[in-house]
N, CA, C and O atoms as a GROMACS GRO file, in nm:
protein
  360
    1MET      N    1   2.688   2.704   1.883
    1MET     CA    2   2.686   2.707   2.028
    1MET      C    3   2.809   2.785   2.076
    1MET      O    4   2.921   2.754   2.036
    2THR      N    5   2.786   2.882   2.158
    2THR     CA    6   2.898   2.960   2.209
    2THR      C    7   2.891   2.966   2.360
    2THR      O    8   2.783   2.958   2.419
    3GLU      N    9   3.005   2.981   2.419
    3GLU     CA   10   3.012   2.992   2.564
    3GLU      C   11   2.940   3.119   2.611
    3GLU      O   12   2.876   3.118   2.717
    4ASN      N   13   2.950   3.228   2.534
    4ASN     CA   14   2.884   3.352   2.571
    4ASN      C   15   2.733   3.336   2.576
    4ASN      O   16   2.669   3.389   2.667
    5SER      N   17   2.676   3.263   2.479
    5SER     CA   18   2.531   3.240   2.480
    5SER      C   19   2.490   3.161   2.604
    5SER      O   20   2.390   3.192   2.667
    6THR      N   21   2.569   3.060   2.637
    6THR     CA   22   2.538   2.979   2.755
    6THR      C   23   2.548   3.063   2.881
    6THR      O   24   2.464   3.052   2.970
    7ASP      N   25   2.651   3.147   2.890
    7ASP     CA   26   2.667   3.235   3.006
    7ASP      C   27   2.550   3.332   3.016
    7ASP      O   28   2.498   3.356   3.125
    8ALA      N   29   2.507   3.388   2.902
    8ALA     CA   30   2.395   3.482   2.902
    8ALA      C   31   2.266   3.412   2.945
    8ALA      O   32   2.186   3.469   3.019
    9LEU      N   33   2.246   3.288   2.898
    9LEU     CA   34   2.127   3.213   2.941
    9LEU      C   35   2.133   3.179   3.089
    9LEU      O   36   2.031   3.180   3.158
   10SER      N   37   2.252   3.149   3.138
   10SER     CA   38   2.269   3.121   3.281
   10SER      C   39   2.234   3.245   3.364
   10SER      O   40   2.168   3.235   3.467
   11ASP      N   41   2.279   3.361   3.318
   11ASP     CA   42   2.244   3.487   3.386
   11ASP      C   43   2.093   3.510   3.382
   11ASP      O   44   2.034   3.553   3.481
   12LEU      N   45   2.032   3.481   3.268
   12LEU     CA   46   1.886   3.497   3.254
   12LEU      C   47   1.813   3.401   3.348
   12LEU      O   48   1.713   3.438   3.409
   13ALA      N   49   1.863   3.279   3.359
   13ALA     CA   50   1.803   3.182   3.451
   13ALA      C   51   1.812   3.231   3.596
   13ALA      O   52   1.718   3.215   3.674
   14ASP      N   53   1.926   3.292   3.631
   14ASP     CA   54   1.941   3.349   3.766
   14ASP      C   55   1.841   3.460   3.790
   14ASP      O   56   1.787   3.473   3.900
   15ARG      N   57   1.815   3.541   3.687
   15ARG     CA   58   1.718   3.651   3.701
   15ARG      C   59   1.576   3.597   3.717
   15ARG      O   60   1.497   3.652   3.793
   16ILE      N   61   1.544   3.489   3.645
   16ILE     CA   62   1.413   3.425   3.662
   16ILE      C   63   1.402   3.370   3.804
   16ILE      O   64   1.299   3.385   3.870
   17ASP      N   65   1.509   3.307   3.849
   17ASP     CA   66   1.509   3.252   3.985
   17ASP      C   67   1.484   3.361   4.088
   17ASP      O   68   1.409   3.339   4.184
   18ASP      N   69   1.544   3.477   4.069
   18ASP     CA   70   1.522   3.589   4.162
   18ASP      C   71   1.380   3.645   4.151
   18ASP      O   72   1.314   3.667   4.253
   19GLU      N   73   1.334   3.667   4.028
   19GLU     CA   74   1.204   3.730   4.005
   19GLU      C   75   1.088   3.641   4.050
   19GLU      O   76   0.987   3.691   4.099
   20PHE      N   77   1.102   3.511   4.031
   20PHE     CA   78   0.993   3.417   4.061
   20PHE      C   79   1.030   3.326   4.178
   20PHE      O   80   0.993   3.208   4.182
   21GLU      N   81   1.103   3.380   4.271
   21GLU     CA   82   1.154   3.308   4.387
   21GLU      C   83   1.045   3.236   4.465
   21GLU      O   84   1.067   3.125   4.515
   22ALA      N   85   0.929   3.296   4.476
   22ALA     CA   86   0.820   3.236   4.554
   22ALA      C   87   0.776   3.101   4.498
   22ALA      O   88   0.719   3.018   4.570
   23TYR      N   89   0.802   3.078   4.370
   23TYR     CA   90   0.761   2.953   4.305
   23TYR      C   91   0.872   2.850   4.305
   23TYR      O   92   0.855   2.740   4.252
   24ARG      N   93   0.987   2.883   4.365
   24ARG     CA   94   1.102   2.793   4.364
   24ARG      C   95   1.153   2.765   4.504
   24ARG      O   96   1.273   2.749   4.524
   25GLN      N   97   1.066   2.758   4.601
   25GLN     CA   98   1.106   2.730   4.738
   25GLN      C   99   1.168   2.591   4.748
   25GLN      O  100   1.113   2.495   4.695
   26SER      N  101   1.280   2.581   4.816
   26SER     CA  102   1.354   2.455   4.821
   26SER      C  103   1.290   2.350   4.911
   26SER      O  104   1.322   2.232   4.899
   27ASN      N  105   1.202   2.391   5.001
   27ASN     CA  106   1.145   2.295   5.094
   27ASN      C  107   1.012   2.236   5.047
   27ASN      O  108   0.943   2.171   5.125
   28GLN      N  109   0.976   2.258   4.922
   28GLN     CA  110   0.851   2.205   4.869
   28GLN      C  111   0.866   2.178   4.720
   28GLN      O  112   0.967   2.212   4.660
   29PHE      N  113   0.765   2.116   4.661
   29PHE     CA  114   0.766   2.091   4.517
   29PHE      C  115   0.777   2.223   4.443
   29PHE      O  116   0.706   2.319   4.476
   30LYS      N  117   0.863   2.229   4.346
   30LYS     CA  118   0.885   2.354   4.272
   30LYS      C  119   0.787   2.365   4.156
   30LYS      O  120   0.774   2.272   4.077
   31ASP      N  121   0.719   2.478   4.145
   31ASP     CA  122   0.631   2.506   4.032
   31ASP      C  123   0.711   2.541   3.907
   31ASP      O  124   0.662   2.526   3.795
   32ILE      N  125   0.834   2.589   3.927
   32ILE     CA  126   0.919   2.630   3.815
   32ILE      C  127   1.053   2.557   3.826
   32ILE      O  128   1.118   2.560   3.930
   33SER      N  129   1.093   2.493   3.716
   33SER     CA  130   1.224   2.430   3.707
   33SER      C  131   1.298   2.493   3.590
   33SER      O  132   1.238   2.527   3.488
   34LEU      N  133   1.429   2.508   3.604
   34LEU     CA  134   1.511   2.572   3.501
   34LEU      C  135   1.620   2.476   3.454
   34LEU      O  136   1.689   2.414   3.535
   35VAL      N  137   1.635   2.465   3.322
   35VAL     CA  138   1.738   2.380   3.261
   35VAL      C  139   1.795   2.454   3.141
   35VAL      O  140   1.720   2.517   3.066
   36ILE      N  141   1.925   2.445   3.121
   36ILE     CA  142   1.985   2.497   2.998
   36ILE      C  143   2.026   2.377   2.914
   36ILE      O  144   2.110   2.297   2.955
   37ASP      N  145   1.967   2.366   2.795
   37ASP     CA  146   2.000   2.261   2.699
   37ASP      C  147   2.112   2.315   2.611
   37ASP      O  148   2.092   2.409   2.534
   38ASN      N  149   2.228   2.256   2.624
   38ASN     CA  150   2.346   2.302   2.552
   38ASN      C  151   2.397   2.191   2.460
   38ASN      O  152   2.517   2.169   2.449
   39SER      N  153   2.304   2.122   2.394
   39SER     CA  154   2.342   2.012   2.306
   39SER      C  155   2.419   2.063   2.185
   39SER      O  156   2.413   2.181   2.152
   40GLU      N  157   2.488   1.975   2.120
   40GLU     CA  158   2.579   2.014   2.013
   40GLU      C  159   2.509   2.064   1.887
   40GLU      O  160   2.568   2.144   1.814
   41HIS      N  161   2.387   2.020   1.859
   41HIS     CA  162   2.324   2.049   1.732
   41HIS      C  163   2.224   2.164   1.735
   41HIS      O  164   2.159   2.192   1.635
   42THR      N  165   2.212   2.231   1.848
   42THR     CA  166   2.119   2.342   1.857
   42THR      C  167   2.185   2.459   1.929
   42THR      O  168   2.288   2.444   1.994
   43ASP      N  169   2.123   2.575   1.915
   43ASP     CA  170   2.167   2.688   1.996
   43ASP      C  171   2.132   2.658   2.141
   43ASP      O  172   2.033   2.590   2.167
   44PRO      N  173   2.211   2.708   2.236
   44PRO     CA  174   2.175   2.688   2.376
   44PRO      C  175   2.034   2.742   2.402
   44PRO      O  176   1.998   2.849   2.355
   45THR      N  177   1.957   2.666   2.478
   45THR     CA  178   1.818   2.700   2.505
   45THR      C  179   1.791   2.691   2.654
   45THR      O  180   1.824   2.591   2.718
   46LEU      N  181   1.731   2.795   2.708
   46LEU     CA  182   1.684   2.791   2.846
   46LEU      C  183   1.544   2.732   2.844
   46LEU      O  184   1.455   2.783   2.775
   47ILE      N  185   1.524   2.626   2.919
   47ILE     CA  186   1.394   2.561   2.928
   47ILE      C  187   1.338   2.590   3.067
   47ILE      O  188   1.396   2.552   3.168
   48VAL      N  189   1.223   2.657   3.070
   48VAL     CA  190   1.156   2.688   3.195
   48VAL      C  191   1.032   2.598   3.199
   48VAL      O  192   0.938   2.616   3.122
   49HIS      N  193   1.034   2.501   3.290
   49HIS     CA  194   0.922   2.408   3.304
   49HIS      C  195   0.832   2.460   3.415
   49HIS      O  196   0.875   2.477   3.529
   50ILE      N  197   0.706   2.483   3.381
   50ILE     CA  198   0.608   2.534   3.477
   50ILE      C  199   0.505   2.425   3.501
   50ILE      O  200   0.447   2.371   3.406
   51ASP      N  201   0.483   2.393   3.626
   51ASP     CA  202   0.392   2.285   3.662
   51ASP      C  203   0.303   2.334   3.776
   51ASP      O  204   0.353   2.391   3.874
   52GLY      N  205   0.174   2.314   3.764
   52GLY     CA  206   0.083   2.352   3.871
   52GLY      C  207  -0.046   2.409   3.818
   52GLY      O  208  -0.064   2.427   3.697
   53ASP      N  209  -0.137   2.436   3.909
   53ASP     CA  210  -0.270   2.484   3.872
   53ASP      C  211  -0.269   2.618   3.799
   53ASP      O  212  -0.354   2.641   3.714
   54ASP      N  213  -0.175   2.705   3.831
   54ASP     CA  214  -0.169   2.836   3.765
   54ASP      C  215  -0.060   2.841   3.658
   54ASP      O  216  -0.004   2.948   3.632
   55ALA      N  217  -0.030   2.726   3.596
   55ALA     CA  218   0.079   2.717   3.498
   55ALA      C  219   0.060   2.813   3.381
   55ALA      O  220   0.157   2.875   3.337
   56SER      N  221  -0.061   2.826   3.329
   56SER     CA  222  -0.084   2.910   3.212
   56SER      C  223  -0.052   3.057   3.240
   56SER      O  224   0.019   3.120   3.163
   57SER      N  225  -0.104   3.110   3.348
   57SER     CA  226  -0.078   3.251   3.379
   57SER      C  227   0.068   3.274   3.417
   57SER      O  228   0.126   3.376   3.382
   58LEU      N  229   0.127   3.180   3.488
   58LEU     CA  230   0.267   3.192   3.525
   58LEU      C  231   0.357   3.183   3.401
   58LEU      O  232   0.456   3.255   3.391
   59ALA      N  233   0.323   3.094   3.308
   59ALA     CA  234   0.399   3.084   3.183
   59ALA      C  235   0.391   3.215   3.104
   59ALA      O  236   0.491   3.257   3.045
   60SER      N  237   0.276   3.277   3.103
   60SER     CA  238   0.262   3.406   3.034
   60SER      C  239   0.350   3.512   3.098
   60SER      O  240   0.414   3.590   3.027
   61ARG      N  241   0.355   3.516   3.229
   61ARG     CA  242   0.440   3.613   3.299
   61ARG      C  243   0.587   3.589   3.270
   61ARG      O  244   0.664   3.683   3.248
   62ILE      N  245   0.627   3.460   3.271
   62ILE     CA  246   0.766   3.426   3.244
   62ILE      C  247   0.802   3.456   3.099
   62ILE      O  248   0.910   3.508   3.071
   63ASP      N  249   0.712   3.424   3.007
   63ASP     CA  250   0.733   3.454   2.865
   63ASP      C  251   0.756   3.603   2.846
   63ASP      O  252   0.850   3.643   2.778
   64GLU      N  253   0.672   3.685   2.906
   64GLU     CA  254   0.686   3.831   2.896
   64GLU      C  255   0.818   3.877   2.958
   64GLU      O  256   0.887   3.962   2.902
   65PHE      N  257   0.853   3.822   3.074
   65PHE     CA  258   0.978   3.855   3.143
   65PHE      C  259   1.097   3.828   3.051
   65PHE      O  260   1.188   3.910   3.041
   66LEU      N  261   1.097   3.712   2.986
   66LEU     CA  262   1.206   3.674   2.897
   66LEU      C  263   1.214   3.763   2.774
   66LEU      O  264   1.322   3.806   2.734
   67ARG      N  265   1.099   3.791   2.713
   67ARG     CA  266   1.096   3.875   2.593
   67ARG      C  267   1.144   4.017   2.624
   67ARG      O  268   1.213   4.079   2.542
   68GLU      N  269   1.108   4.068   2.739
   68GLU     CA  270   1.152   4.203   2.778
   68GLU      C  271   1.304   4.210   2.792
   68GLU      O  272   1.362   4.319   2.788
   69ARG      N  273   1.367   4.095   2.809
   69ARG     CA  274   1.512   4.089   2.825
   69ARG      C  275   1.581   4.039   2.700
   69ARG      O  276   1.696   3.996   2.704
   70GLY      N  277   1.510   4.043   2.586
   70GLY     CA  278   1.570   4.014   2.458
   70GLY      C  279   1.570   3.870   2.412
   70GLY      O  280   1.633   3.838   2.312
   71ALA      N  281   1.502   3.782   2.482
   71ALA     CA  282   1.498   3.642   2.443
   71ALA      C  283   1.388   3.616   2.341
   71ALA      O  284   1.283   3.681   2.344
   72ARG      N  285   1.412   3.523   2.252
   72ARG     CA  286   1.307   3.471   2.164
   72ARG      C  287   1.247   3.352   2.238
   72ARG      O  288   1.320   3.267   2.289
   73THR      N  289   1.116   3.347   2.244
   73THR     CA  290   1.053   3.241   2.322
   73THR      C  291   0.958   3.158   2.237
   73THR      O  292   0.908   3.202   2.133
   74GLU      N  293   0.936   3.038   2.285
   74GLU     CA  294   0.841   2.945   2.226
   74GLU      C  295   0.778   2.868   2.341
   74GLU      O  296   0.845   2.837   2.440
   75ARG      N  297   0.651   2.839   2.328
   75ARG     CA  298   0.581   2.770   2.436
   75ARG      C  299   0.540   2.630   2.391
   75ARG      O  300   0.488   2.612   2.280
   76GLU      N  301   0.562   2.532   2.478
   76GLU     CA  302   0.515   2.395   2.456
   76GLU      C  303   0.419   2.362   2.570
   76GLU      O  304   0.455   2.372   2.687
   77GLN      N  305   0.297   2.324   2.535
   77GLN     CA  306   0.198   2.294   2.637
   77GLN      C  307   0.160   2.147   2.627
   77GLN      O  308   0.108   2.102   2.525
   78TYR      N  309   0.185   2.073   2.734
   78TYR     CA  310   0.155   1.931   2.738
   78TYR      C  311   0.021   1.903   2.806
   78TYR      O  312  -0.044   1.803   2.778
   79SER      N  313  -0.019   1.993   2.893
   79SER     CA  314  -0.151   1.989   2.956
   79SER      C  315  -0.174   2.127   3.018
   79SER      O  316  -0.088   2.214   3.010
   80GLU      N  317  -0.289   2.147   3.080
   80GLU     CA  318  -0.318   2.277   3.142
   80GLU      C  319  -0.223   2.306   3.258
   80GLU      O  320  -0.203   2.422   3.294
   81THR      N  321  -0.166   2.202   3.317
   81THR     CA  322  -0.078   2.221   3.432
   81THR      C  323   0.068   2.188   3.402
   81THR      O  324   0.150   2.182   3.494
   82ASP      N  325   0.103   2.166   3.276
   82ASP     CA  326   0.238   2.127   3.238
   82ASP      C  327   0.279   2.204   3.112
   82ASP      O  328   0.242   2.166   3.001
   83ILE      N  329   0.356   2.312   3.131
   83ILE     CA  330   0.394   2.400   3.021
   83ILE      C  331   0.545   2.426   3.028
   83ILE      O  332   0.603   2.436   3.136
   84ARG      N  333   0.605   2.434   2.911
   84ARG     CA  334   0.747   2.472   2.902
   84ARG      C  335   0.759   2.597   2.816
   84ARG      O  336   0.696   2.609   2.710
   85VAL      N  337   0.840   2.689   2.862
   85VAL     CA  338   0.875   2.807   2.784
   85VAL      C  339   1.022   2.790   2.747
   85VAL      O  340   1.109   2.776   2.833
   86LEU      N  341   1.048   2.792   2.616
   86LEU     CA  342   1.185   2.776   2.565
   86LEU      C  343   1.236   2.914   2.524
   86LEU      O  344   1.166   2.988   2.455
   87ALA      N  345   1.357   2.947   2.566
   87ALA     CA  346   1.413   3.079   2.536
   87ALA      C  347   1.551   3.065   2.475
   87ALA      O  348   1.634   2.987   2.523
   88THR      N  349   1.575   3.140   2.369
   88THR     CA  350   1.708   3.147   2.308
   88THR      C  351   1.746   3.294   2.293
   88THR      O  352   1.661   3.383   2.290
   89LEU      N  353   1.875   3.316   2.283
   89LEU     CA  354   1.928   3.451   2.262
   89LEU      C  355   2.004   3.451   2.132
   89LEU      O  356   2.060   3.349   2.092
   90ASN      N  357   2.008   3.565   2.064
   90ASN     CA  358   2.080   3.574   1.936
   90ASN      C  359   2.229   3.568   1.956
   90ASN      O  360   2.304   3.575   1.859
   0.00000   0.00000   0.00000
C-alpha cells in the first residue's frame, strides 16, 4: 500500500465523479457511490458501487472508463441492479 496509489485512485474517483456527474446528484438517491478501500492487507482499491435499473450498462461504461485510464478492473454482481466495479492501479 502506498500513498501514491491512494492519491492516484482518489484522482481517478474525482474523474469518475466528473464524468458521471448526472448519476451522483446530491439531492436524490445516488446511482453511483465511490469508496477507496485502503486496508492494510491489500492494494488500495477504488470501489464503484452502481445501483439502479440501468446498473449493467452503467457498470460497463464505468469499467471501460477505468480501463482506458490504466486501471485493472473486476466486476462483482450481486443482482441485476446491484453491481460493483473494483479498480486497482499498478
